[in-house]
C-alpha positions in Angstrom: 0.0 -0.1 0.0 1.4 3.4 -0.9 1.6 6.0 1.8 0.1 9.4 0.9 2.1 12.5 1.3 0.5 14.5 4.0 0.3 18.2 4.2 3.0 20.2 6.4 1.8 21.1 9.8 2.2 24.8 9.2 -0.3 24.6 6.4 -2.8 22.8 8.6 -2.4 25.3 11.4 -2.8 28.2 9.0 -6.1 26.6 7.7 -7.3 26.0 11.2 -6.4 29.6 12.2 -8.3 30.9 9.2 -11.3 28.7 10.1 -11.4 30.0 13.6 -11.1 33.6 12.3 -13.9 33.0 9.9 -16.3 31.3 12.5 -15.5 33.1 15.7 -14.3 36.5 14.3 -17.1 36.6 11.7 -19.8 36.0 14.4 -18.3 38.6 16.6 -18.2 41.1 13.5 -21.7 40.3 12.5 -22.9 40.7 16.2 -21.2 44.1 16.6 -22.3 45.4 13.1 -25.9 44.4 14.1 -25.7 46.2 17.4 -24.1 49.4 15.8 -26.8 49.5 13.1 -29.5 49.1 15.7 -28.1 52.0 17.6 -27.1 54.4 14.7 -30.0 54.0 12.2 -32.3 56.9 12.2 -35.4 54.7 11.9 -37.8 53.4 14.6 -36.2 50.9 17.1 -38.1 47.8 15.7 -37.1 48.7 12.1 -33.5 49.3 13.2 -33.3 45.9 15.0 -34.6 44.1 11.9 -32.3 45.9 9.6 -29.4 45.2 11.8 -30.2 41.6 12.1 -30.7 41.1 8.5 -27.5 42.9 7.5 -25.5 40.8 10.0 -25.7 37.9 7.5 -23.9 40.1 4.9 -21.1 41.1 7.4 -20.7 37.4 8.4 -20.5 36.3 4.7 -17.9 39.1 3.9 -15.8 38.0 7.0 -15.8 34.5 5.8 -14.7 35.4 2.3 -12.1 37.7 3.6 -10.5 35.1 5.9 -10.0 32.6 3.0 -9.0 35.2 0.4 -6.0 36.5 2.5 -2.5 35.4 1.9 -1.8 34.7 5.6 -3.7 33.8 8.7 -2.3 36.8 10.5 -3.8 39.1 7.9 -7.1 37.3 8.1 -7.3 37.9 11.8 -6.1 41.5 11.3 -8.8 42.1 8.8 -11.5 40.8 11.3 -10.3 42.2 14.5 -9.7 45.8 13.3 -13.2 46.3 12.2 -14.5 44.5 15.3 -12.6 47.0 17.4 -14.0 49.9 15.5 -17.5 48.6 15.7 -17.1 47.9 19.5 -16.0 51.5 19.9 -18.9 52.8 18.0 -21.4 50.6 19.8 -19.8 51.7 23.3 -20.1 55.3 22.2 -23.7 55.0 21.2 -24.5 53.2 24.5 -22.8 55.8 26.4 -24.6 58.6 24.6 -28.0 56.9 25.2 -27.7 56.7 28.9 -29.2 59.5 30.9 
């Protein structure tokens, strides 16, 4: 029986890291985008929640595409975490401004 050549460990770890960035980072990005849109859209609260939740699917899709289109896993994480930090800052600012 022939032995199949396996892929190097660095490649496997890179794919695993991209997968985690896409699944976990994409979920966080979609959640933060939904919260930010809910806070910042100038429409009624119910419409803003529905619009934010529906647009979260687009943000999640874009995060997954980004993670597997990058040349390295580090760039994939960077491309997901930077928008997450920006959206978290905007959501915190909106929450702080809404408090009495």
